[in-house]
N, C-alpha and C positions, 0 to 999 in steps of 0.2 A: 728874601723874596717868597711870596706866597703863590699859591696856584688857585685858579678858579676854572671849574670844569662843568660844562653843560651836560645834563643827562635828562632833560625834560622834553617837552613837545609831545606830539601825538603820532608822528611817523606815518602820516596819511599815505605817502607814496609807497610805503612798504606793507600796506594791508594786502591780504588778510593776516600776515604774520603778526603785525603789531596790534591786532585786536586782542590778543592774549599775552603779548610780551612787549616790554619796553625795548625800543629798537637798539638802545645802547647795550642790551644784553644778548643780542644776536651774536652767535659765535663766529669768530674769524679764526681759522686754524684751531678750532675747539676751545678758544678762550673768549670770554665776553669782550666785545669790542671795547668797552670802557676800560678794561684792565690794561690795554696798551697805553692809553693816555696816562693812567696813574703811574705805570712803569716808566714812561718817558720823564715824568716829573720827578720821580724818585731818583732816577739816574742823574738828573740835573741838580740833585740835592735840594729839591723843593719838597718839604715834609708837610707843611700845613696847607691842606687843600680843602677848598669849599666846593661842594657839588650841588648844582642847581637841579632840583627835582620837581615834578608836578605836585601840587597840593595833595596831601594825603597819600602820596605814593610811598609804599613800604618796600617795593620789590628791590630797588637798588640797595637800600640800606640793609635789607635782610641778607643780601649776597656779600656786600663789601664791608659791612659792620663799621667799626671805628677806624679801620685801615691798618690795624696793627700787623695783620698777616702779610700786608704789602709793604711794611716798613714806613708807613706814613700816618698822619693824623687827619681823619676825615671829619668835616663839619657839613651837615646837610641844610641847605637853604631852600625853602619852599617858595615856589612861584605860583600865584593864584591862577594865572592863565598865560599862554605864550604871547607876550606883548613886545617882543623884539629883543635883539641881543644887547642893545643899549639899556633896556630895562633890566636885563640880567645883571649888568654891572651896577646899575643904580641900586638895586635891592641888596647888593653885596657890600656896600660901602662900610657898614659896621664891621663886617668880617675882615675886610682888607685893611681898614684904617689908613695909615700914612705909608704903608709899605708899597714897594714896587710889586708887580705881579704878572704872572703869565696867565693869559686867558686862552683857553683851549676848548674847542668844540668837540664834544666827546664822540661824534660820529666821523671824525677825521682819522685817517691812518696814513702814516708816512714811514719812510725808511730813514734810519740814522738818528732819530730822536731830535731833541730841541736844544741841546747844549750850544750848538754853534750860534743859534739865533739869540740866545741869552747873552753869550759873550759879546756879540756885535752890538746889542742893545746897550750893554754896560759900557763898552769901549767908546761908542759914539755919544754917550750921555744924552740919549734921546728922551723926549717925553712920551713918544709912542713909536714902536717899531713894528712894522707889518711884514708878514711873510707872504711872498707872491709866488705864483706858479703860472706858466704859460698854459693856456687851455684853448680848446677848439670852440668853446661855447661861453665866452666871458659874460654874455648877457644873463647868465644864470647866477652871477656873483656880484659882489662889490668890485668895481673896476677903477684902478688908479689911472690918472693922466700923468705921464712922466715927461719931464723936459730937463735936459742937462743933468740927468741922473738924480733928479729930485721929483718928488711927488708934488704936483701943483693943484690937483683937484681929485675928488673921489665921488663916484656915482654908484648908487645901489641899483643893480639889475637894469642897466640902461638899454634902451632899444638900439642905440648906436654907440657901441663901446668905443672909447678913445684909446684903448690899447687892447692887446690880446692877453693881458695878465688878469688873473683872478686874485683877489685877496683871500687867502686861505683862512681856515679856522684857527690860526695861531697868531696871537697878538701879545705884545708886551707894552706895559704902561707904567708910568708913575701916577701919583695921585691926581694930576691935572685932568685926568679923564673924567673924574667925578664932577668937576665943573661943567664939562661938556654934556654929560648925560642928564644933568639936572637943568640944563638950559635949552635943549632942543625940544621941538614939538613932534607929536605923532605924525607919521606919514599918512597918505591916503588909505593905507591898509590898516591904520589904527595902531601901528607899532612904532616904537622908538628905534629907528634904524641906526645901526652901528656906523654906517657910512656917513650919516649926518653928524654923528659925534666926531668923527675924524675930520670932516669938513670944518666943523666948528673949531677944532684945534688949529687947523691950517689958517683960518681967518684970524685967530688970536696969536698968530706967529709962534706957535709952539713947534718944536722940532720933531718932525715925523721922518723917520728913516725906514729903510726896507732891506730885506734879504730875498734872494730868489732860491727856491728849492731846486737843487741840482739832481736829486734822485727822483723817486716816484712819490706821489701824494694822491690820496683819494678822499673825496667827500662822499661818504656812502649813503647818499640820499635815496637811491633807487636800487631795486634788486640787482640790476646788471652791475652797479658800482660795488655792491657787496661781493658778488661773485668774482669780479676783477680783483678786489682787495684780497680776497681769499687766495687767489692765484699768486699775487705778489708776495704775500706773507709766507706762503708755502715755499716759494722759490728761494726765500731768504732764511729758511730754517737753519738754525745753528746746531740744534741737537739732532744727531743722526744715530739710528740704531740698526743693527743687522738682524734680519729675521732668524738667522741660524742660531741665535742665542736663546730662542724660545722653544720649549718642548712641544707646545701645542700648535706650532706651525709645521705642516707636513712638508716633506722635501719634494713633493711633486707639484709645487707651486713655481711660478716664474715671477721673479721680483726684478723690476727695472727701476732705476733712479733712486731718489732719496725718500725715506719714509720715517715716520714716528709711529711707534706701535705700543698700544696700552696693555694693561694687565688682563689676564684671563680671556684673551680673545683667541678665536679658533679660525684658521684659514685652511681650506681644503681645495685642492684641484682648481686653483684660481690663478689669475694673472693680475699683479699689482703694478701699475705704471705710475711711478712717482713723478712729482712730489705728491704724497698722500699722507694724511694723518688719520690714524685709526684709534679710537677711544678704547675704554675698558669694556670687557665682556661683549665684544662684537663677534658676530659669526658671519664669515664669508665663505660661500661654498659654490664651486662650479661657476664662478663669476669673473668678470673683468671690472676692476676698479681703478679709476684714474685715467689720465693725470688730473691733478688739481682738484682733488676731492678731500673734504673733511667729513669724516664719519664720527659722530659723537657716540657717547656710551650707549651700550645695549641695543645697537642697531643690528639688523639682519639683512644680508644680501645673498639671496639664493637664486641660482640660475638666472642672473641678471647682469646688466652692463650699466655703468654710471661713470660720468666724467664731468669735470668742470662744474662742481656742485657743492652746496653746503647742506649737510643733512644733520638735523638735530636729534636728540636722544630718543631712543625707543622706536625709531622708524624702521619699517621692514619693507623689503622688495621681494617679490616672488614671481619668477618666470617672466622677467622683463627682457625679452629677446632683442628688442631694438634698444638703442642707447638712450638712456635718460641723460640729458646734457643741459648745462646752463640753468640749473634748477635751484630753488631755494625752498627747503622743506622743513616744516616745523616738527614739533615733538609728537611722538606716538602716532605716526601716520602709517597706514597699511595700503600698499599699492600692489595690485595683482594684474597680470595681463593674460588674457585667454587666447587672443588671436594675434597675428603678426601683420597688421595693416599699416604700421608706421615705420619710417626710416629713423626718426629721431623724435624724442618726447621732451618738451620743455614745460616745467611745472613750477608754480608758486602755490604752496598749500600751507594753510595754517594748522595749528595743533589739532590733534584728535581726528584728522581727516581719514576717510576710507575711500579708495578709488579702485574700480575694476575697469581695465582698459580692454576694449574689443568685445 
C-alpha cells in the first residue's frame, strides 16, 4: 500500500500566518502539522508516500527531504493550481499505479493513527473506504447519506445535510478511483470534487464502506481549529519530563501538570500550568504559561501571561499583564504592553510582527 498526502493549497482562512508559511508547516505541539500524517503512515507500514505540493514550492521539500529521517520514502508531486481533491488523485495516478493507497489530507489531526481503518478496508475488500466523524456543522464537509448501515449517496458541502456525519480527510482506495476521477466533470467552483468521484463509484456499484472515528479528529482549516488541535495533542503527550532534572530551572517555580521541556531553556520565578511544551533556548521569567501552550525555540516570556496558544520560534512577550489567550503567533514577533486596559488579548499575527498594546 502507498500513501498520498496533501500539502498544497493557499490556506486563505489562516492568513496572515500563511502569507509567509505553508499551513502544513504550522507547528502543533512544536512539530510541523504534516509530520503527524507522515508518522501515522509510517506506523501503518506505509513507506512510499507521495506529497502533493504547490507548483514551485520548495518549503515542504526543504524540511522533509527524501523522508529518510522519518523512515519513509517521499516523492513530491506538483499541482499547478488547487483544482480539487479528485484532481489531486488524478495527477497522482503514475505514482500510485495499481496499488491500493491511503489518501490523507495533511491538515487533519486525529488520535490513534490510521491502522484500524486500513485493517477494516482490507477485511471488507472495499473499493473505497471512508472515515466519518459526527460534527456540528456537516455543511462544511462532504456528507454521506446512510441507510441500513450503507452509504447510498454523497454530497459536497450540502445546504441541507442528510446526516450529521462529515467525511474526514482520510480515504482508502483501490485503483478503481482513477476511473472515477477521470470521468467526473468540474463543479460550479471549477474543481473536481472528491464527493463526485465517490458518487460515481456508487453509481458503478463499487463497494464503498466506512468507519467512524471514536476518538477526536480535527480538520485544522481555521485558527480556532489549530488551537484546539494543539490542546488535544498536548493532552495526549506521551513523553513527560520533570523540571527538577534541569539545572537551569530554578526551584522557586511552580509546576503543575504535564510538560515537555527543551534544551538550554531558563525558567525563573514563574508558574507553568501543563500541558505545555517548551522548545529549546526559551526564557520564561516572572510569568505564567499554560495551560495548553506550545512555545517554539528561542521564545521569551517576560512578566507576561499566556494560555491556550501556539507561539512560533523567536517570538517575545514583555510586560503582558493581562492574559494572551486563544492566539496563533508566527515567527519573530515582539509584543509589548504599556497599560492595563484589557482583561484578555486574542491575537493572530504573521511573521516579523511588532505590536505595542496600550
